[in-house]
Short mmCIF file of the C-alpha atoms (twelve columns), coordinates in Angstrom:
data_MODEL
# 
_entry.id   MODEL 
# 
loop_
_atom_site.group_PDB 
_atom_site.id 
_atom_site.type_symbol 
_atom_site.label_atom_id 
_atom_site.label_alt_id 
_atom_site.label_comp_id 
_atom_site.label_asym_id 
_atom_site.label_seq_id 
_atom_site.Cartn_x 
_atom_site.Cartn_y 
_atom_site.Cartn_z 
_atom_site.pdbx_PDB_model_num 
ATOM 1   C CA . MET A 1   0.000   0.000   0.000  1 
ATOM 2   C CA . ALA A 2   1.529   3.323   -1.088 1 
ATOM 3   C CA . THR A 3   2.332   5.978   1.497  1 
ATOM 4   C CA . ASP A 4   3.344   9.633   1.409  1 
ATOM 5   C CA . ASP A 5   7.005   9.787   2.550  1 
ATOM 6   C CA . ARG A 6   6.466   13.060  4.444  1 
ATOM 7   C CA . THR A 7   3.245   12.302  6.275  1 
ATOM 8   C CA . GLY A 8   2.872   8.534   6.234  1 
ATOM 9   C CA . ALA A 9   -0.626  8.981   4.785  1 
ATOM 10  C CA . VAL A 10  -1.973  5.833   3.196  1 
ATOM 11  C CA . ALA A 11  -3.247  5.893   -0.376 1 
ATOM 12  C CA . GLY A 12  -6.327  3.952   0.654  1 
ATOM 13  C CA . GLU A 13  -9.177  3.957   3.138  1 
ATOM 14  C CA . SER A 14  -8.417  1.265   5.680  1 
ATOM 15  C CA . GLY A 15  -7.790  2.284   9.278  1 
ATOM 16  C CA . VAL A 16  -8.064  5.994   10.058 1 
ATOM 17  C CA . VAL A 17  -7.046  8.855   7.773  1 
ATOM 18  C CA . VAL A 18  -6.476  12.403  9.036  1 
ATOM 19  C CA . ASP A 19  -6.705  14.447  5.850  1 
ATOM 20  C CA . GLY A 20  -5.654  18.099  5.836  1 
ATOM 21  C CA . VAL A 21  -7.225  18.846  9.214  1 
ATOM 22  C CA . GLY A 22  -7.089  22.452  10.383 1 
ATOM 23  C CA . LYS A 23  -8.671  24.066  13.421 1 
ATOM 24  C CA . THR A 24  -9.044  27.776  14.096 1 
ATOM 25  C CA . TYR A 25  -10.389 29.352  17.286 1 
ATOM 26  C CA . ASP A 26  -11.580 32.889  17.917 1 
ATOM 27  C CA . GLY A 27  -8.827  34.680  19.854 1 
ATOM 28  C CA . ASP A 28  -8.543  38.127  21.401 1 
ATOM 29  C CA . GLY A 29  -8.993  40.282  18.348 1 
ATOM 30  C CA . LYS A 30  -7.714  37.726  15.856 1 
ATOM 31  C CA . PRO A 31  -8.203  34.044  15.046 1 
ATOM 32  C CA . VAL A 32  -5.833  31.472  16.539 1 
ATOM 33  C CA . ARG A 33  -4.729  28.639  14.275 1 
ATOM 34  C CA . ALA A 34  -4.422  25.550  16.504 1 
ATOM 35  C CA . LEU A 35  -3.957  22.974  13.735 1 
ATOM 36  C CA . ASP A 36  -2.764  23.449  10.178 1 
ATOM 37  C CA . ASP A 37  -3.053  20.855  7.404  1 
ATOM 38  C CA . VAL A 38  -2.499  17.843  9.674  1 
ATOM 39  C CA . THR A 39  -2.259  14.777  7.467  1 
ATOM 40  C CA . PHE A 40  -1.350  11.211  8.373  1 
ATOM 41  C CA . ALA A 41  -2.906  7.759   8.406  1 
ATOM 42  C CA . VAL A 42  -2.986  4.701   10.622 1 
ATOM 43  C CA . GLU A 43  -3.343  1.472   8.717  1 
ATOM 44  C CA . SER A 44  -5.706  -1.242  9.858  1 
ATOM 45  C CA . GLY A 45  -4.067  -3.212  12.685 1 
ATOM 46  C CA . GLU A 46  -1.252  -0.707  13.165 1 
ATOM 47  C CA . PHE A 47  -0.159  0.851   16.463 1 
ATOM 48  C CA . VAL A 48  0.710   4.542   16.028 1 
ATOM 49  C CA . CYS A 49  1.667   7.043   18.726 1 
ATOM 50  C CA . LEU A 50  1.214   10.805  18.501 1 
ATOM 51  C CA . VAL A 51  3.723   13.008  20.342 1 
ATOM 52  C CA . GLY A 52  4.694   16.664  20.337 1 
ATOM 53  C CA . PRO A 53  5.617   19.687  22.447 1 
ATOM 54  C CA . SER A 54  3.178   21.631  24.606 1 
ATOM 55  C CA . GLY A 55  0.906   23.753  22.451 1 
ATOM 56  C CA . CYS A 56  1.146   21.525  19.389 1 
ATOM 57  C CA . GLY A 57  -2.574  20.755  19.460 1 
ATOM 58  C CA . LYS A 58  -2.500  17.073  20.475 1 
ATOM 59  C CA . THR A 59  -5.643  17.438  22.604 1 
ATOM 60  C CA . THR A 60  -7.439  19.440  19.918 1 
ATOM 61  C CA . LEU A 61  -6.546  16.853  17.297 1 
ATOM 62  C CA . PHE A 62  -7.651  14.025  19.587 1 
ATOM 63  C CA . ARG A 63  -11.050 15.685  20.001 1 
ATOM 64  C CA . VAL A 64  -11.424 16.139  16.242 1 
ATOM 65  C CA . ILE A 65  -10.502 12.502  15.525 1 
ATOM 66  C CA . ALA A 66  -12.894 11.299  18.240 1 
ATOM 67  C CA . GLY A 67  -15.730 13.328  16.736 1 
ATOM 68  C CA . LEU A 68  -15.946 15.532  19.846 1 
ATOM 69  C CA . ALA A 69  -14.994 18.715  17.956 1 
ATOM 70  C CA . ASP A 70  -15.377 19.857  14.356 1 
ATOM 71  C CA . ALA A 71  -12.422 20.636  12.131 1 
ATOM 72  C CA . THR A 72  -12.373 24.053  10.508 1 
ATOM 73  C CA . ASN A 73  -11.161 22.383  7.335  1 
ATOM 74  C CA . GLY A 74  -10.130 18.915  6.229  1 
ATOM 75  C CA . GLU A 75  -11.656 15.723  7.583  1 
ATOM 76  C CA . VAL A 76  -11.068 12.487  9.459  1 
ATOM 77  C CA . ARG A 77  -12.161 9.221   7.848  1 
ATOM 78  C CA . LEU A 78  -12.556 5.914   9.641  1 
ATOM 79  C CA . ALA A 79  -12.634 2.909   7.310  1 
ATOM 80  C CA . GLY A 80  -13.485 5.342   4.509  1 
ATOM 81  C CA . THR A 81  -16.384 7.045   6.311  1 
ATOM 82  C CA . PRO A 82  -16.065 10.695  7.419  1 
ATOM 83  C CA . VAL A 83  -16.162 11.128  11.204 1 
ATOM 84  C CA . THR A 84  -18.898 13.650  12.010 1 
ATOM 85  C CA . GLY A 85  -19.444 12.816  15.675 1 
ATOM 86  C CA . PRO A 86  -18.822 10.137  18.309 1 
ATOM 87  C CA . THR A 87  -19.301 6.636   16.943 1 
ATOM 88  C CA . THR A 88  -19.283 3.088   18.277 1 
ATOM 89  C CA . ASP A 89  -16.756 2.297   15.533 1 
ATOM 90  C CA . MET A 90  -14.241 4.108   17.731 1 
ATOM 91  C CA . GLY A 91  -13.375 3.064   21.284 1 
ATOM 92  C CA . VAL A 92  -12.054 6.035   23.257 1 
ATOM 93  C CA . VAL A 93  -9.917  5.811   26.409 1 
ATOM 94  C CA . PHE A 94  -8.989  8.954   28.357 1 
ATOM 95  C CA . GLN A 95  -6.394  9.616   31.053 1 
ATOM 96  C CA . GLU A 96  -9.218  9.875   33.570 1 
ATOM 97  C CA . TYR A 97  -11.010 6.570   33.831 1 
ATOM 98  C CA . HIS A 98  -14.592 7.887   33.544 1 
ATOM 99  C CA . LEU A 99  -16.022 4.741   35.120 1 
ATOM 100 C CA . PHE A 100 -19.510 4.811   36.593 1 
ATOM 101 C CA . PRO A 101 -18.948 4.440   40.353 1 
ATOM 102 C CA . TRP A 102 -22.414 2.961   40.942 1 
ATOM 103 C CA . LEU A 103 -21.802 0.117   38.454 1 
ATOM 104 C CA . THR A 104 -19.706 -2.992  38.987 1 
ATOM 105 C CA . VAL A 105 -16.715 -3.829  36.811 1 
ATOM 106 C CA . GLU A 106 -18.894 -6.175  34.788 1 
ATOM 107 C CA . GLU A 107 -21.593 -3.525  34.326 1 
ATOM 108 C CA . ASN A 108 -19.075 -0.858  33.353 1 
ATOM 109 C CA . VAL A 109 -17.535 -3.107  30.701 1 
ATOM 110 C CA . GLY A 110 -20.940 -3.986  29.297 1 
ATOM 111 C CA . PHE A 111 -22.340 -0.450  29.369 1 
ATOM 112 C CA . GLY A 112 -21.734 0.297   25.679 1 
ATOM 113 C CA . LEU A 113 -23.378 -2.969  24.651 1 
ATOM 114 C CA . GLU A 114 -26.731 -2.096  26.214 1 
ATOM 115 C CA . ARG A 115 -27.887 -0.222  23.119 1 
ATOM 116 C CA . SER A 116 -26.543 -2.777  20.662 1 
ATOM 117 C CA . ASP A 117 -28.682 -5.318  18.840 1 
ATOM 118 C CA . ARG A 118 -26.896 -8.215  20.546 1 
ATOM 119 C CA . SER A 119 -28.919 -10.618 22.637 1 
ATOM 120 C CA . ALA A 120 -28.478 -10.696 26.394 1 
ATOM 121 C CA . ALA A 121 -26.519 -13.935 26.062 1 
ATOM 122 C CA . GLU A 122 -24.247 -12.417 23.416 1 
ATOM 123 C CA . ARG A 123 -23.642 -9.336  25.562 1 
ATOM 124 C CA . GLU A 124 -22.769 -11.494 28.558 1 
ATOM 125 C CA . ARG A 125 -20.389 -13.590 26.470 1 
ATOM 126 C CA . ARG A 126 -18.694 -10.483 25.107 1 
ATOM 127 C CA . VAL A 127 -18.231 -9.033  28.601 1 
ATOM 128 C CA . ASP A 128 -16.759 -12.346 29.764 1 
ATOM 129 C CA . GLU A 129 -14.281 -12.239 26.862 1 
ATOM 130 C CA . MET A 130 -13.208 -8.688  27.660 1 
ATOM 131 C CA . LEU A 131 -12.794 -9.364  31.380 1 
ATOM 132 C CA . ASP A 132 -10.627 -12.369 30.573 1 
ATOM 133 C CA . LEU A 133 -8.631  -10.317 28.048 1 
ATOM 134 C CA . VAL A 134 -7.649  -7.707  30.654 1 
ATOM 135 C CA . GLY A 135 -7.322  -10.169 33.534 1 
ATOM 136 C CA . LEU A 136 -10.227 -8.905  35.662 1 
ATOM 137 C CA . THR A 137 -12.622 -11.855 35.676 1 
ATOM 138 C CA . GLU A 138 -12.317 -12.327 39.435 1 
ATOM 139 C CA . PHE A 139 -13.125 -8.640  39.997 1 
ATOM 140 C CA . ARG A 140 -16.299 -8.599  37.915 1 
ATOM 141 C CA . ASP A 141 -18.523 -7.864  40.934 1 
ATOM 142 C CA . SER A 142 -16.236 -5.184  42.399 1 
ATOM 143 C CA . TYR A 143 -16.984 -1.467  42.275 1 
ATOM 144 C CA . PRO A 144 -14.475 1.113   40.944 1 
ATOM 145 C CA . LYS A 145 -13.752 2.537   44.406 1 
ATOM 146 C CA . SER A 146 -12.124 -0.765  45.415 1 
ATOM 147 C CA . LEU A 147 -9.796  -0.907  42.376 1 
ATOM 148 C CA . SER A 148 -6.284  0.426   41.910 1 
ATOM 149 C CA . GLY A 149 -5.588  3.023   39.241 1 
ATOM 150 C CA . GLY A 150 -4.120  0.422   36.916 1 
ATOM 151 C CA . MET A 151 -7.146  -1.840  37.316 1 
ATOM 152 C CA . LYS A 152 -9.518  1.040   36.625 1 
ATOM 153 C CA . GLN A 153 -7.729  1.769   33.369 1 
ATOM 154 C CA . ARG A 154 -7.937  -1.897  32.399 1 
ATOM 155 C CA . VAL A 155 -11.695 -1.680  32.939 1 
ATOM 156 C CA . ALA A 156 -11.787 1.415   30.722 1 
ATOM 157 C CA . ILE A 157 -9.852  -0.421  27.985 1 
ATOM 158 C CA . ALA A 158 -12.143 -3.457  28.234 1 
ATOM 159 C CA . ARG A 159 -15.212 -1.199  27.999 1 
ATOM 160 C CA . ALA A 160 -13.811 0.541   24.912 1 
ATOM 161 C CA . LEU A 161 -13.079 -2.809  23.225 1 
ATOM 162 C CA . ALA A 162 -16.373 -4.457  24.163 1 
ATOM 163 C CA . VAL A 163 -18.275 -2.852  21.282 1 
ATOM 164 C CA . ASP A 164 -15.630 -4.202  18.859 1 
ATOM 165 C CA . PRO A 165 -14.589 -0.813  17.403 1 
ATOM 166 C CA . GLU A 166 -12.562 -0.252  14.248 1 
ATOM 167 C CA . LEU A 167 -10.170 2.034   16.148 1 
ATOM 168 C CA . LEU A 168 -8.937  2.247   19.733 1 
ATOM 169 C CA . LEU A 169 -8.176  5.939   20.364 1 
ATOM 170 C CA . MET A 170 -6.253  6.614   23.577 1 
ATOM 171 C CA . ASP A 171 -5.377  9.990   25.128 1 
ATOM 172 C CA . GLU A 172 -2.458  9.637   27.589 1 
ATOM 173 C CA . PRO A 173 -4.277  6.715   29.244 1 
ATOM 174 C CA . PHE A 174 -1.407  5.837   31.602 1 
ATOM 175 C CA . GLY A 175 -0.541  9.377   32.652 1 
ATOM 176 C CA . ALA A 176 -2.242  9.141   36.045 1 
ATOM 177 C CA . VAL A 177 -0.487  6.008   37.336 1 
ATOM 178 C CA . ASP A 178 2.944   5.440   38.876 1 
ATOM 179 C CA . ALA A 179 5.931   4.420   36.735 1 
ATOM 180 C CA . GLN A 180 5.840   0.723   37.667 1 
ATOM 181 C CA . THR A 181 2.123   0.432   36.928 1 
ATOM 182 C CA . ARG A 182 2.625   2.358   33.707 1 
ATOM 183 C CA . GLU A 183 5.184   -0.152  32.438 1 
ATOM 184 C CA . MET A 184 2.886   -3.029  33.394 1 
ATOM 185 C CA . LEU A 185 -0.037  -1.435  31.529 1 
ATOM 186 C CA . GLN A 186 2.138   -0.848  28.468 1 
ATOM 187 C CA . ARG A 187 3.010   -4.548  28.352 1 
ATOM 188 C CA . GLU A 188 -0.620  -5.526  28.853 1 
ATOM 189 C CA . LEU A 189 -1.815  -3.135  26.149 1 
ATOM 190 C CA . LEU A 190 0.641   -4.642  23.670 1 
ATOM 191 C CA . ASP A 191 -0.686  -8.109  24.579 1 
ATOM 192 C CA . VAL A 192 -4.267  -6.907  24.025 1 
ATOM 193 C CA . TRP A 193 -3.290  -5.316  20.712 1 
ATOM 194 C CA . ALA A 194 -1.576  -8.524  19.572 1 
ATOM 195 C CA . SER A 195 -4.606  -10.592 20.616 1 
ATOM 196 C CA . THR A 196 -7.256  -8.396  18.988 1 
ATOM 197 C CA . GLY A 197 -5.468  -6.961  15.961 1 
ATOM 198 C CA . LYS A 198 -7.093  -3.594  16.629 1 
ATOM 199 C CA . THR A 199 -5.959  -0.350  15.060 1 
ATOM 200 C CA . VAL A 200 -4.559  1.872   17.837 1 
ATOM 201 C CA . LEU A 201 -3.836  5.609   17.880 1 
ATOM 202 C CA . PHE A 202 -2.204  6.517   21.190 1 
ATOM 203 C CA . VAL A 203 -1.508  10.106  22.269 1 
ATOM 204 C CA . THR A 204 1.316   10.574  24.783 1 
ATOM 205 C CA . HIS A 205 3.815   13.185  25.961 1 
ATOM 206 C CA . ASP A 206 6.248   10.432  27.005 1 
ATOM 207 C CA . VAL A 207 8.709   9.752   24.174 1 
ATOM 208 C CA . ALA A 208 10.033  6.526   25.714 1 
ATOM 209 C CA . GLU A 209 6.459   5.257   26.019 1 
ATOM 210 C CA . ALA A 210 5.888   5.998   22.329 1 
ATOM 211 C CA . VAL A 211 9.040   4.105   21.330 1 
ATOM 212 C CA . THR A 212 8.015   1.194   23.577 1 
ATOM 213 C CA . LEU A 213 4.597   0.879   21.974 1 
ATOM 214 C CA . ALA A 214 4.461   2.158   18.422 1 
ATOM 215 C CA . ASP A 215 5.039   0.844   14.930 1 
ATOM 216 C CA . ARG A 216 5.313   4.493   13.884 1 
ATOM 217 C CA . ILE A 217 5.388   7.800   15.768 1 
ATOM 218 C CA . VAL A 218 3.702   10.919  14.395 1 
ATOM 219 C CA . VAL A 219 5.759   13.848  15.706 1 
ATOM 220 C CA . MET A 220 3.947   17.178  15.785 1 
ATOM 221 C CA . ALA A 221 5.348   20.701  15.757 1 
ATOM 222 C CA . ALA A 222 3.679   23.709  17.387 1 
ATOM 223 C CA . GLU A 223 2.306   27.124  16.485 1 
ATOM 224 C CA . PRO A 224 0.377   26.015  14.584 1 
ATOM 225 C CA . GLY A 225 0.074   22.299  15.282 1 
ATOM 226 C CA . ARG A 226 1.249   20.318  12.278 1 
ATOM 227 C CA . VAL A 227 3.057   17.076  11.431 1 
ATOM 228 C CA . ALA A 228 6.835   17.534  11.625 1 
ATOM 229 C CA . GLU A 229 7.782   13.980  10.725 1 
ATOM 230 C CA . VAL A 230 6.602   10.382  10.958 1 
ATOM 231 C CA . VAL A 231 9.235   8.107   12.505 1 
ATOM 232 C CA . ASP A 232 9.280   4.355   11.863 1 
ATOM 233 C CA . VAL A 233 10.247  2.465   15.024 1 
ATOM 234 C CA . GLU A 234 12.594  -0.181  13.684 1 
ATOM 235 C CA . VAL A 235 13.226  -2.037  16.928 1 
ATOM 236 C CA . ASP A 236 12.188  -5.667  17.413 1 
ATOM 237 C CA . ARG A 237 9.558   -6.396  20.075 1 
ATOM 238 C CA . PRO A 238 9.721   -6.924  22.989 1 
ATOM 239 C CA . ARG A 239 11.671  -3.689  23.323 1 
ATOM 240 C CA . GLU A 240 14.169  -3.038  26.079 1 
ATOM 241 C CA . ARG A 241 15.019  0.503   27.155 1 
ATOM 242 C CA . GLY A 242 18.675  -0.465  27.502 1 
ATOM 243 C CA . ASP A 243 18.878  -1.444  23.835 1 
ATOM 244 C CA . PRO A 244 21.052  1.099   21.939 1 
ATOM 245 C CA . ALA A 245 18.530  1.129   19.070 1 
ATOM 246 C CA . PHE A 246 15.777  2.038   21.537 1 
ATOM 247 C CA . GLY A 247 17.858  4.935   22.834 1 
ATOM 248 C CA . GLU A 248 18.599  6.129   19.304 1 
ATOM 249 C CA . HIS A 249 14.892  6.310   18.491 1 
ATOM 250 C CA . VAL A 250 14.142  8.185   21.721 1 
ATOM 251 C CA . ALA A 251 16.912  10.674  20.966 1 
ATOM 252 C CA . ARG A 252 15.647  11.173  17.399 1 
ATOM 253 C CA . VAL A 253 12.079  11.884  18.457 1 
ATOM 254 C CA . ARG A 254 13.196  14.196  21.258 1 
ATOM 255 C CA . GLU A 255 15.351  16.069  18.787 1 
ATOM 256 C CA . LEU A 256 12.362  16.532  16.513 1 
ATOM 257 C CA . ILE A 257 10.205  18.000  19.272 1 
ATOM 258 C CA . GLY A 258 12.997  20.175  20.658 1 
ATOM 259 C CA . ALA A 259 13.584  18.196  23.863 1 
ATOM 260 C CA . ARG A 260 16.948  17.160  25.243 1 
ATOM 261 C CA . PRO A 261 17.976  13.474  25.100 1 
# 
């Protein structure tokens, strides 16, 4: 499948395509251009991370891709269909867990299935599959208040996957947990990705996390937010942070976003 060497955009309609997206806000006396001609693609089954400096518009772009905000120009397409609002074809996971405290783990995971056309038995089977996938079967009757931060995020991931979306869109999902839990969740997410074959777009400010997870890294520049470069992560999995190739990729991405290695 042909790609644009500068942007990594795919000359096709599988996965998700961000096509010339711009976003302008009304500022004090003059418009503020938050995003300018952002173009890239994530192929079906690929794991792509999005990184960039503060002010590069990562959150704005996330909201546009998720259908939570409109682009001023350009469009986002998911499996060839323009994204015009939130859709069950996209599972969204935020940094904050957004679990319903009055529902059990099982009920939280199955929440998105309630409005589906699946039978009760099918919904129950799907919830069972997702709980097993994230290792929370024995906690199915627990409430969020009794779970650790890492467990809550696993519930959020299971809930997002339960509706079998085309894309798993994640906005700094491990930013609120400690370093040890973060590394554990990274490993578990890669296992889930390998098991499900889902397309993943993962927004993070942590360059090492991006190199740990991604097939490719979309590096954004700021003022206005735009794609600076798409970096292929050519390091065999599982990846070790002590591997010289890992360090070289981290240094390259940090250089692109103006950080110090």
